[in-house]
DRENNUNU-568290 format. One record per residue: residue in one letter; x, y, z of N, C-alpha, C, O, CB in turn. Coordinates in pm, whole numbers, plus 50000, padded with zeros to 5 digits. Glycine has a CB too. Layout:
BEGIN
AXYZXYZXYZXYZXYZ;...
//
This chain:
BEGIN
X402030779922573403390778722498403700792422439404810797622452403370767322377;X402680798322372402920811322318403230822122415404050831022392401810815122244;X402520821022528402770830922636404190829122697404790838822743401690829522749;X404660818022696406010814922750407130820822649408170826022690406180798522769;X406830819622532407720824222416407680839622424408730846022422407180818622264;X406470845722434406450859922435407110865422565407670876422563405000864822420;X407040858122673407610863422799409120862122784409800870722840407080855522928;X409700852822718411090851122701411510861822606412560867622631411450837122652;X410840865122502411190875622406411200888622481412130896522458410190876222286;X410260891722568410200904522642411410905522739412030916022750408840905622722;X411730894522807412880895022893414190898022810415040905922850412990881522972;X414290891522699415510893122607415520907922563416590914022564415460883022474;X414400913922525414440927422484414770936722592415540946122573413220931122426;X414190934222712414620942622832416030941322861416690951222895413860938922957;X416560929722850417990927422884418850935822789419730943322832418380911822873;X418550934422653419300940922549419120956422562420050964122538418830935822408;X417940960522599417790976422629418600979322743419350989022731416260981322662;X418610972422859419490975922967420860976722940421540985922985419350967423067;X421380966722862422740965922813423070978022735424100984122763422950953622730;X422250982322634422560992922558422451005622630423191014822596421790992922446;X421591007322728421541018622819422791020422899423371031222905420411017222910;X423211009122964424531009523036425751014122950426601022322987424840995423091;X425721007822831426841011122740426811025422696427861031522676426821002122618;X425561031222681425481045322639425951054122751426701063522728424061049222598;X425501051022874425941058122992427431059023011427981069323047425361052023109;X428071047522986429471046422999430211054522897431191061222929429871032422991;X429711054022771430361061322661430221076522689431191083922671429721057322520;X429071081122730428831095122763429771100022876430321111022873427361097022805;X429921090622978430651094123101432241094923049432991103523095430371082023228;X432621086722963433971086622922434261098522816435411102922809434291072622862;X433331103022743433451114722663433461127122751434251136322727432341115322561;X432621127622851432591138922932433871140023019434331151023050431371138623015;X434421128623058435631128923126436891133323044437801140023092435831115723180;X436841129322924437891134422819437781150122795438761157522789437661126722674;X436561153822783436331168722757436771177022881437371187722868434751171722724;X436421171323008436771177523122438321178823134438881189323165436161170323234;X438911167823108440421167123119441001177723017441841186023051440991151623085;X440521176922897441001186522790440941201022843441901208722829440111185222657;X439731204722906439691218322961440571220623071441031231923084438391221723003;X440891211323156441831212723268443251214323208444071221023271441761200023368;X443581209023096444931209523044445181223522983446331227522967445171198322937;X444191230422952444331244822888445151243222762446061251022734445081255822990;X444801233122688445561229322562444831235122447443611234222442445701213722543;X445561241422348444911247822234444751236922135445711233922064445731260022174;X443541230422126443351219722036443091225621892442361235321872442191210522086;X443781218421791443771223321656443301210821560444001205621473445271229221617;X442061207621591441561196021518441441199021357441481190021274440141191921581;X441301211121327441071214421181442301210821104442251207320986440741229721159;X443461211921178444711208921099444871194021070445761190120994445971213821176;X444011185621129444131170621112443651168920960444311161320889443151161421229;X442601175020908442041173120787443001171820677442961161720605441181183120763;X443921181720656444951180520551445831169020561446401165020459445781192020548;X446001162820681446801151120696445961137820649446561127520618447271150220848;X444651138720645443831128720591443511130420444443521120520371442631128020667;X443231141820400442941144120262443641157120211443841166720286441411144820244;X443951157020090444421169620027443691170919902443121161219850445951169920001;X443681183419850442851186619738443881193619631444841200219670441571196519784;X443611191519503444431198419410443681210119349442561213319390444901188919305;X444321217019244443711229019197442351226819139441521236019140444571235419099;X442061214119085440771211919017439791207519125438681203819087440881200918899;X440071207419257439121204519352439051189219390438261185219476437831209319301;X439901181119323439811166719353440621163719486441611169919525440381158119229;X440001153019545440541149019683441551137819651441401129619561439321143719790;X442621138419740443591128719736443921124919882443691132119979444801133719659;X444521112119887444971107820021446021115020077447051116920011445361094620022;X445861120020207446861126420273448031116220330448061104320298446201134420383;X448821121420405449911113520455449431102520542449981091520541450871121920528;X448411105220619447811094520708447121083320636447191071820681446821100620802;X446451086020525445731075120456446751068520361446561056920325444441080620377;X447831075620319448831068720241449691059220338450131048420300449761079420165;X449861064020461450491054920556449641043720596450171032720614450901061920675;X448301045220614447401034020632447471023920517447481011820541445981039220646;X447531028320399447681019520288448871010720300448770998420287447761027120164;X450071017220327451231009020359451090998720468451460987020459452311017620396;X450491004420576450240995020689449320982420657449530971320706449581003020802;X448330985120575447550973420530448280964120437448020952120436446320977920464;X449130969220364449970961420271450920952620351451110940820323450770970820173;X451550959320457452340950820545451630941620622452190930820643453090958320630;X450380943720676449650934620744449070922420658448930911320709448600941920806;X448780925120533448280914420451449390904520423449220892320436447700919820321;X450550910120382451660901320350452120893820464452380881820455452790908620294;X452230900720576452720893720700451740883720750452180873720807453010903620812;X450430885320734449350876220777449440864020696449460853520759447940882520763;X449520863420560449700852020489451070844920520451150832720528449560855420348;X452060852820534453410845820585453260839420710453770828320726454590855520602;X452580845520811452390839020941451510827220927451790817120991451800848521043;X450460827320848449570815820831450430803720773450350792320820448330819720732;X451220807020672452050796220614452990790620705453080778420717452770800820500;X453770799320777454670794820873454080786920991454580776621036455380806020921;X452920792921040452220786121143451660771821111451780762521190451140794621182;X451070770920993450610757520939451740748320925451680737020975449930758820804;X452780752520860453980743420845454540738120969454770726120981455050750220776;X454790746821067455400743121198454370734721276454760725621348455830756221284;X453070737521262452140729621337452090715621288451980706421370450810735521332;X452170713321162452240700421098453630693621142453690681821176452130702120937;X454590701221138455990695921189455890690321334456450680021369457130708021187;X455100698421420455090694521554454370680621578454610673421674454440705421633;X453430677621476452710665321485453330654421396452740643721381451260667621448;X454430656721341455030647121260455770636721333456040638421451455870653321171;X456130625221266456870615321337458310616621342459000608321401456610603321286;X458840628121274460310631821277460670637621399459990647021441460700641221170;X461690633121466462210639921592462840653321552462670663221623463300630621671;X463560654021441464240665621391463120676921361463270688721393465100661621260;X462050672021299461020681321270460310687121390459990699021396460070675021186;X460060678321486459490683021613460300691721691459790700921754459170672421694;X461640689121691462570696921763462730710921697462830721021766463900689521773;X462750711221560462800723621486461580731421513461710743521536462950721321338;X460520726621512459190734421544459230740121680458970752021702457890725121535;X459570730921780459630735721919460640746721948460390755722028459920724422006;X461830745621877462740755521890462360769021836462550779421899463880751221832;X461780768421709461140781021654460230787921744460340799921768460380778221531;X459230779821800458210786021878458870792922006458580804422038457120775221918;X459760785422075460290789722205461070801822174460820812222236461180778822278;X462010801422082462920812122050462050824922016462250835522075463890807821928;X461140823721927460480836021880459510841121993459460853222017459690833321744;X458810832722056457810836622154458420843622276457820852222340457030824522199;X459780838822306460330843822431461430854622412462210857322503460890832222510;X461470860622289462340871522265461560883822217460590882222144463390867522165;X461960896322256461100907922215461080909022062462030905821992461650921522278;X459900913922015459760915221874460660926321817461080925121702458320917921841;X460980937221893461800947721854463190942721826463860947121732461810958321957;X463600933621907464970928121884464980920721755465910922421677465440918622000;X463940912321726463840905321613463720913221480464140908921372462800897021630;X463130924821497463130933721382464560939821351464950940821235462120944921407;X465250943421451466630948321436467450937921386468290940321298467200953521561;X467290925221439468230914321391467950911221243468890908821167468060900821479;X466720911321203466470907921056466880919220969467390917420858464970904621027;X466630931821022466910943120924468400945920915468870948720805466160956420966;X469230945421027470560948421027471500936220999472640938320958470870954621155;X471050923821019471810912321005471530904520874472400902220790471560903821122;X470210900720862469800892320758469470899620633469660894220524468690884720799;X468970911820642468520919820516469680922820431469550921720309467810933520553;X470900926920486471920930220389472500916920317473070917520207473070938320462;X472330905620384472880893020327471810888720206472190884720096473030880920451;X470540889920244469550885120153469080895620056468230892719972468420879620227;X469600908120066469090918819980467770923619995467120927719899469180915119854;X467280923420129465900928020150465930943220185466870948120248465200919720266;X464880950420140464650963620179463940964520312463560954320369463900970520076;X463740977520367463200978120498461700973320507461190967820605463340992420547;X461070976220389459610971620383459480955420390458690950120468458930977120240;X460180949220316460240934420326460770928720450460350918020495461020929220220;X461770936220512462310931920642461280932920744461140923820826463500940020684;X460440944620746459320944820839458370934020827457960928020926458610956720828;X457950931020695456970920220665457510906620722456810899020789456710919020507;X458860904120689459410891020746459450891020896459160880620954460840888120694;X459760901020961459920901121112458480899421165458340891921262460630915321168;X457460905221114456030902921157455660889321128455070883121216455040912221089;X455920883821020455450870620971456070859521062455450849721103455860868420817;X457390862221088458030852621178457530853321322457360842921384459500854821177;X457310864621374456840866521513455400861021532455130853721627456890881721551;X454550864621446453150860421459453040845221410452120838521457452180870321371;X453820840021330453860827621290453980818521412453330808021412454910825921196;X454720821421511455040813021621453750811221695453500800321747456170818821711;X452870821921704451610821921765450580813821687449840805821743451170835721783;X450550816321553449710809121459449990794421464449070786321447449910814221318;X451260790421488451510776221501450890769221613450490757621598452860774021508;X450780775521728450110770221836448580769921810447920760221845450470778121958;X448040780321749446610780921717446240769321628445270762321655446250794321650;X447020767221522446720756021437446900742521493446180733221458447480756821323;X447980741021590448100729221659446860725021745446410713621742449260730421741;X446340735121819445190733421903444010730521829443200722321870444960744721982;X443840737421711442660735021632442670720421574441620714021565442590745621519;X443830715621536443960702621472443720692221581443040682121558445390700921403;X444260694721697444020685321800442580686321862442150677221933445050687321905;X441880696721834440480698121879439470690421784438280689521814440110713521885;X439940685421676439080677521590438770664021662439650657921723439750675221448;X437540659821651437210647021731438050635721684438420634821567435690642921717;X438350627221773439200614821739438340606821648438900600521559439650605921871;X437130606421658436390598121564436550600921424436380592021340435060598621592;X436890613621388437120618621245438490611421194438610606821080437260636121241;X439460611021288440750605321244440470588821218441010582821125441960608521364;X439690583221302439390568821292438590566821165438770556521100438600563521419;X437760575321129436850573921007437790575320897437770566520811435650584920998;X438590585020887439570586420775440480574120766440730569720653440440599220794;X441000568420873441770556220870441000544220823441580535320761442320553521002;X439730543720850438910532320811438550533020656438170523220592437600532020900;X438710545520602438570546720452439890545720381440000548020260437900560120413;X440910542220460442230539820401442830552920337443540552420237442110528620293;X442510564420398443060576920348444370579420407444600576820525442170588320375;X445320584720320446650587820363446580599720462445540605620491447560590920239;X447820602520511447850613220598447590626620535446980635720592449080613220663;X448120627420407447870640720325446470642820310445970653720334448500640720181;X445760632320269444340634120239443490635420363442450642120361443840622520156;X443890629520466443230630620594443290645820646442290651620689443910620620696;X444430651020640444580665620677443810674720578443100683820619446110669720678;X443970671920447443520681720353441940680220342441310690620321444270679720213;X441320669720352440020667720330439100665520455437890667520450439940657320244;X439710661420558438930658020691439290667920794438420675320838439260643220750;X440550668720837441000675720956440960691120935440220697921007442440671120992;X441690696420844441810710320832440480717320798440260728220851442830713220731;X439630712520720438320719820697437550721120834436890731220857437400711820588;X437630710720924436910712221043437740721321145437150728121230436590698021101;X439080721221134439850729621221439720744721188440060752921273441280725321214;X439260748421072439120761921035438170768121135438490778321196438640763520890;X436950761821153436020768021238436540770421383436150780121448434820759821240;X437500760821436438020761721568438980772421574439050779021677438630749221612;X439760775121471440900784421481440480799121439441270808421458442070779221389;X439190801021380438900813821335438820824321449439300835421424437640813321258;X438290822521568438360833521664439820836721713440160848521725437480830121783;X440700826421743442070830421778442810836321669443670844621698442820819221826;X442560832721529443200839521426442840853621415443640862121374442960833221307;X441520856421453441080869921453441810878421546442140889921516439710870621481;X442080872521670442910880121776444370881721711444980892421719442980871321929;X444810871521652446160872921600446330883921493447340890921486446590859921545;X445230884921406445280895521309445220909421370445840918921323444170893821213;X444410910221484444390924121544445730926721615446200938021622443170925721648;X446300916221666447740918421732448690922621625449560931121647448340904921804;X448540916221501449510919421389449320933421352450300940121318449320910321263;X448160938321356447850952921313448580962121414449250971621376446190956321312;X448410959021547449030967821649450520965621644451250975421655448480964921792;X451030953421627452570951721623453120958121493454310961321489453010935721629;X452360959921393452930966521278453420979521303454200984521222452010967321175;X453030986621417453581000421451455110999721478455861009421464452841006621581;X455490987421519456940985921556457880987421439459040990721461457190972421619;X457450985221313458240985221196458661000321173459581002721095457440978921073;X458011010221239458451023721232459801026221280460371036621247457581031821301;X460421016921360461761019721411462801017821295463911023021305462101010221534;X462471010921189463371009321078462891018220964463271015720849463470994621034;X462061028720992461681039320889460811034320776460821039520665462941045220827;X460071024320808459091020420709457861030120711457271032420817458651005620734;X457491035520597456681046720588455121043020599454281045520513457011053820455;X454871036420725453551032320741452861042920829453431053820841453481018220801;X451641040620894450931051420958451601056821080451591069021096449591047120992;X452171049121166452941053721273454021062321241454191072821303453421043521343;X454801058621142455881067721087455351081221037455861091921070456601060820969;X454181079920948453661092520913453151101621030453241113821018452601090220821;X452661096421135452311103621255453401109621327453261120621379451641095521342;X454571102521334455721108721395456351119721314456801129821369456711098721422;X456401117921183456821128821092455861140521101456331151921094456911123920946;X454601138821115453591149921120453771157321252453661169621254452091144521108;X454041150621358454201156521484455481165121494455511175521560454191146021585;X456541160221425457761167421422457631181221349458371190721376458801159021355;X456641181621258456441193621171455371203221226455451215321209456021189221028;X454361197221295453271205021345453141206921497452451215921545452071199021297;X453811198421569453861199021712452481195421774452311197821894454311212821756;X451511189821701450261186121748450201172121802449671162821741449311187721644;X450731170921912450961157021969449681149622000449521138021961451781157922098;X448781156022068447571148922115446571146722004445931136321996446911156622228;X446451156721918445561155321804445921143621713445111135421669445571168021725;X447281143621690447741133221597447531119921646446911111521579449131134621567;X448071117121776447951104221821446591098821847446311087021828448661103321931;X445691108821895444291105521907443731100921771443011090921765443501117521961;X444041108121661443541104121529444081090621485443361082621426443891114721426;X445341088221512446001076221478445321064221553445021053721495447521077321512;X445101066321681444371055621763443011053821717442531042521718444321058921913;X442351063521679441011061721620441001053321487440131044821464440401075621593;X442031056321402442141048421274442441033821309441791025221249443291054221179;X443301030221394443611017421428442421010221494442190998321474444781017621513;X441621018521579440451012621645439391008821537438800998121545439851022721751;X439161017321441438231015121346438611001621251437750993921208438111028421264;X439911000521229440420990321158440250976921230439780967121170441780993321129;X440610976421351440460963521427438980960421460438550948921465441290964121560;X438260971021481436730967421505436100961021375435320951521381435840981321546;X436500967121256435880961721141436240947621114435460939621064436180969621027;X437540944621152437990930221122437370921321225437020910021190439600928521127;X437190925521359436380916821449434910915621407434330904921424436440922321590;X434290925921356432940923821304432860914721190431960906321189432350936321266;X433720915521092433730906120976433960892221021433260883020979434800910020874;X435040890321114435080875921155434050870321234433790858321230436200873421223;X433400879021312432140873821384431050869721289430370859721312431550884621480;X430850878221171429870874421068430220861721008429330853420992429750884720962;X431500858820971431880847120912431680835221006431210824620964433260848320869;X432040837121136431870826721220430350822721244430050810921259432550830221344;X429470832121247427990829621255427530822521129426730813321140427170843221274;X428000826221007427610819320890428070805120894427290796220859428110826120771;X429380802220936429830788220938429040780921044428710769421018431380787020967;X428680786021159427900779221256426490775821201425950765021224427820787621380;X425900786021125424570783021070424620771720957423730763320942423960796321012;X425730772820884425890761220779426100748620846425560738620800427080763320682;X426830748020951427130734821018425780729421078425590717221082428300736621137;X424860737921124423640733621184422760727421067421650722921091422900746021259;
//
């Protein structure tokens, strides 16, 4: 038995080593390809000019956030507000879809179909130029609302699938205990649905971060807008866009890693 376990461990270690080796080879090949392409372009790279865009220093030698980090802070603020707005809208309309009200189901279905089948850019313009003047919203809040409304339609389908993924026996058990619909959702269904919806909600968060770049069309001072302004003054197109892409990549990778850790902890707790 011990020999079998040791053999399995060795095979797993060899598999992991082979996977890491292939990954390292691919990364080296990609870096070499990029470097070769850069030399072929005969472009005068100015990476040193990127540092002042990330950090600035005062006369006392203190470091302060540059325009990129300031824009990143606004991007995170937009994403956080829009995420909670999308979760709220998604959960509300998911519950409406499962309600006994014909009007509620029709309203939820109409919201999902309209939002998911129209371009987000059009929705941003519609909210900013039509509804924002009526409701007195500034461009920042208009961007937040547009993102929340757009991603809320996808969150609605995620929550609906998660709720329907809860075993039928759980509903029957709640009914046998004479629990009302509110208590059934609050204490039985939704806590179990969280584990099911966590992976797709992670993908939704990543999509939200990437879609937040579109609010730059209404001049919200987030990271993409800061990058466009920097390009207009420095003409460093490649360096700036590569840096911005790296920042977004680090942000989305960190979120994926955190969500994976939470998912593993929830699975361990369930066991």
